[in-house]
C-alpha positions as CSV (number, residue, x, y, z in Angstrom):
1,M,34.7,-79.6,-74.6
2,P,38.1,-81.3,-75.0
3,T,38.6,-84.9,-73.9
4,S,40.5,-85.4,-70.6
5,V,44.1,-86.5,-71.1
6,S,44.4,-88.2,-67.6
7,P,46.2,-91.6,-67.7
8,L,43.9,-94.5,-68.3
9,S,43.0,-96.7,-65.3
10,A,43.2,-100.4,-65.3
11,Y,39.6,-100.3,-64.0
12,P,37.3,-99.4,-67.0
13,P,34.5,-97.6,-65.1
14,L,37.0,-94.9,-64.1
15,N,37.8,-94.2,-67.7
16,V,34.2,-93.5,-68.8
17,Q,33.6,-89.8,-69.7
18,V,30.6,-87.8,-71.0
19,H,31.2,-84.4,-72.6
20,T,28.7,-81.7,-73.4
21,P,29.4,-78.2,-74.7
22,R,29.1,-76.9,-71.1
23,L,30.5,-79.6,-68.8
24,S,32.2,-83.0,-68.5
25,L,31.3,-86.0,-66.4
26,L,34.6,-87.8,-65.6
27,G,35.0,-91.1,-63.8
28,A,35.5,-90.5,-60.1
29,T,39.2,-91.4,-59.6
30,D,40.8,-90.7,-56.2
31,E,42.6,-87.7,-57.7
32,R,39.3,-86.1,-58.8
33,L,37.6,-86.9,-55.5
34,E,40.4,-85.2,-53.6
35,R,39.9,-82.1,-55.7
36,L,36.2,-82.1,-54.6
37,V,37.0,-82.4,-50.9
38,P,37.2,-78.6,-50.3
39,T,33.7,-78.2,-51.7
40,V,32.4,-81.0,-49.5
41,R,34.2,-79.5,-46.5
42,K,32.5,-76.1,-47.0
43,G,29.2,-77.8,-47.2
44,V,27.0,-78.9,-50.1
45,V,23.8,-78.2,-48.2
46,T,23.5,-76.1,-45.1
47,Q,19.9,-75.2,-44.7
48,P,16.4,-76.5,-45.5
49,P,14.7,-77.7,-47.6
50,W,17.0,-80.7,-47.2
51,P,17.4,-82.6,-50.5
52,F,18.9,-85.9,-49.5
53,D,17.3,-88.9,-47.7
54,D,18.9,-90.7,-44.8
55,P,21.6,-91.9,-44.3
56,M,23.6,-89.1,-45.9
57,S,27.2,-88.2,-44.9
58,L,26.8,-84.7,-46.5
59,Y,24.5,-83.8,-43.5
60,E,27.3,-84.6,-41.0
61,D,29.7,-82.1,-39.4
62,G,33.3,-82.0,-40.6
63,P,35.6,-83.8,-40.8
64,Q,33.3,-86.8,-40.5
65,R,31.4,-85.3,-43.5
66,E,34.4,-85.6,-45.8
67,W,35.5,-89.0,-44.4
68,G,32.0,-90.4,-44.7
69,W,31.5,-89.1,-48.2
70,L,34.8,-90.6,-49.5
71,Q,34.1,-93.9,-47.8
72,A,30.7,-94.1,-49.4
73,V,32.2,-93.6,-52.9
74,W,34.9,-96.0,-52.3
75,R,32.4,-98.7,-51.1
76,G,30.2,-98.1,-54.1
77,R,33.0,-98.3,-56.5
78,G,34.0,-101.7,-55.1
79,R,30.5,-103.2,-55.0
80,V,30.0,-103.6,-58.7
81,S,28.2,-106.6,-60.2
82,A,25.6,-107.4,-62.8
83,S,22.9,-107.2,-60.2
84,L,23.9,-103.8,-58.8
85,W,26.3,-101.1,-59.9
86,R,26.8,-97.4,-59.4
87,L,28.9,-95.3,-61.7
88,Y,30.3,-92.1,-60.0
89,F,31.2,-89.1,-62.0
90,V,32.9,-85.8,-61.0
91,V,31.2,-82.9,-62.8
92,V,33.9,-80.7,-64.3
93,I,33.6,-77.2,-65.9
94,D,36.6,-75.5,-67.4
95,G,38.8,-77.9,-65.6
96,E,37.3,-77.3,-62.2
97,P,35.3,-80.0,-60.3
98,V,31.9,-78.6,-59.1
99,G,29.8,-81.6,-58.1
100,M,28.9,-85.3,-58.6
101,Q,26.6,-87.1,-60.9
102,D,25.9,-90.8,-60.3
103,L,24.2,-93.5,-62.4
104,I,22.8,-96.6,-60.7
105,G,21.6,-99.9,-62.2
106,T,19.8,-102.7,-60.3
107,D,19.4,-105.9,-62.3
108,F,20.0,-103.8,-65.3
109,A,20.4,-106.8,-67.7
110,K,16.9,-107.9,-66.8
111,F,15.1,-104.6,-66.6
112,G,17.2,-102.0,-68.3
113,T,16.3,-99.4,-65.7
114,V,18.6,-96.8,-64.2
115,T,18.3,-94.1,-61.5
116,T,20.3,-91.0,-61.0
117,F,21.7,-89.0,-58.1
118,S,23.6,-85.7,-58.1
119,W,24.7,-82.6,-56.3
120,L,26.4,-79.3,-57.2
121,S,28.5,-76.8,-55.4
122,P,26.2,-74.0,-54.1
123,E,28.4,-71.5,-56.0
124,V,27.3,-72.8,-59.4
125,R,23.6,-73.6,-58.8
126,G,20.8,-71.8,-60.7
127,G,22.4,-71.6,-64.1
128,G,20.9,-74.7,-65.7
129,L,23.9,-77.1,-64.9
130,G,21.6,-79.5,-63.1
131,K,19.6,-80.1,-66.3
132,E,22.8,-80.3,-68.4
133,M,24.3,-82.9,-66.0
134,R,21.1,-85.0,-66.1
135,Q,21.0,-84.8,-69.9
136,A,24.6,-86.0,-70.0
137,V,24.1,-89.0,-67.8
138,L,20.8,-89.9,-69.5
139,H,22.7,-89.9,-72.9
140,L,25.2,-92.4,-71.3
141,A,22.3,-94.5,-70.0
142,F,20.2,-94.7,-73.1
143,D,22.8,-94.3,-75.9
144,G,25.8,-95.9,-74.2
145,L,24.3,-98.6,-72.1
146,G,21.1,-99.3,-73.9
147,A,18.7,-98.5,-71.0
148,R,15.0,-98.9,-71.5
149,E,13.9,-96.5,-68.8
150,A,15.3,-94.0,-66.2
151,N,13.7,-93.2,-62.8
152,S,14.2,-90.2,-60.6
153,D,12.8,-89.1,-57.3
154,A,13.0,-86.0,-55.1
155,F,11.3,-84.7,-52.0
156,F,8.3,-82.6,-52.9
157,D,10.0,-79.3,-51.8
158,N,13.1,-80.1,-53.8
159,R,11.9,-77.8,-56.7
160,P,15.2,-77.7,-58.7
161,S,15.3,-81.5,-59.1
162,N,11.6,-81.9,-59.8
163,R,11.8,-79.1,-62.4
164,V,14.7,-80.8,-64.2
165,S,12.7,-84.1,-64.4
166,E,9.7,-82.3,-65.7
167,A,11.7,-80.3,-68.3
168,L,13.4,-83.5,-69.6
169,G,10.1,-85.3,-70.3
170,Y,9.8,-87.5,-67.2
171,V,6.2,-88.2,-66.1
172,P,5.0,-88.5,-62.5
173,N,5.2,-92.1,-61.3
174,G,3.7,-92.1,-57.8
175,V,4.8,-91.0,-54.4
176,S,6.7,-92.6,-51.5
177,W,8.1,-91.6,-48.1
178,D,11.6,-91.5,-46.6
179,T,13.4,-89.6,-43.8
180,R,15.8,-86.7,-44.0
181,R,17.7,-85.8,-40.9
182,G,15.4,-88.1,-39.1
183,E,12.1,-86.6,-40.1
184,P,9.6,-88.2,-42.5
185,A,8.9,-86.4,-45.8
186,E,7.1,-87.3,-49.0
187,I,8.9,-88.0,-52.2
188,K,7.7,-87.5,-55.8
189,Q,8.7,-90.2,-58.2
190,W,9.4,-89.7,-61.9
191,R,9.8,-92.1,-64.9
192,L,11.3,-91.5,-68.4
193,T,11.1,-94.2,-71.0
194,R,13.5,-94.6,-73.9
195,E,10.8,-93.4,-76.3
196,Q,10.3,-90.2,-74.3
197,W,14.0,-89.6,-74.1
198,T,14.4,-90.1,-77.9
199,K,12.1,-87.1,-78.5
200,Q,14.6,-84.8,-76.8
201,R,17.8,-86.7,-77.7
202,R,20.8,-84.4,-78.3
203,D,23.4,-84.7,-80.9
204,D,26.2,-82.7,-79.2
205,I,27.1,-85.1,-76.4
206,E,30.2,-87.3,-76.6
207,L,30.7,-90.6,-74.9
208,V,34.2,-91.9,-74.2
209,A,35.4,-95.4,-73.2
210,V,31.9,-96.9,-72.6
211,G,32.5,-100.1,-74.5
212,D,35.3,-101.3,-72.3
213,C,33.1,-100.7,-69.2
214,L,30.2,-102.9,-70.4
215,P,31.7,-106.3,-69.3
216,V,32.3,-104.9,-65.8
217,L,28.6,-104.0,-65.5
218,G,27.4,-107.4,-66.9
219,I,26.1,-105.7,-70.1
220,D,26.3,-107.4,-73.4
221,P,27.8,-105.2,-76.1
222,P,25.5,-104.1,-78.9
223,R,25.4,-106.4,-81.9
224,S,26.9,-105.0,-85.0
């Protein structure tokens, strides 16, 4: 997949890209977010089983849905430090934005642990893109950032997310509870170590502009 030719941002996290043969994860610039607004406006999720925990702007009615979603990304992009960061990526297929894939690190320099969050437009679900997105962002985490472990969780009835975790070698890591649309529901937790990821590591994923982003995230560059 060709590399994006968008002008570089002065803010390195917005320049990070991950390319696979099927899709690209591109830093969530305002221009790319605006192109996703029509998808958010139509509704990312409109019926149960509800996949997201509270609070979640994607559950709200429009136009508060679009406003809240944009505000949440803007806040997250601005609250970046070594103790907590979240990288937001727009998922692009053949030049069209179809969803989001996020990568979150908490005290990453100490623990080397990341978590992921994602959603796709309803029109493109069911074709394996969820797995491809997760493989792309895991490649960034382990190969690009040097992560030791990745965690994921999903409500028990969120079968697509749980199937992706299982297919990629995650192992069950307990259960917890949260609310969705105000109602309590049980969450299944998953864990993927670097050793487990290495067994399924791909050689067809390209990382772009990761090195310049490391100082922003408080990550020491790898030693040569």
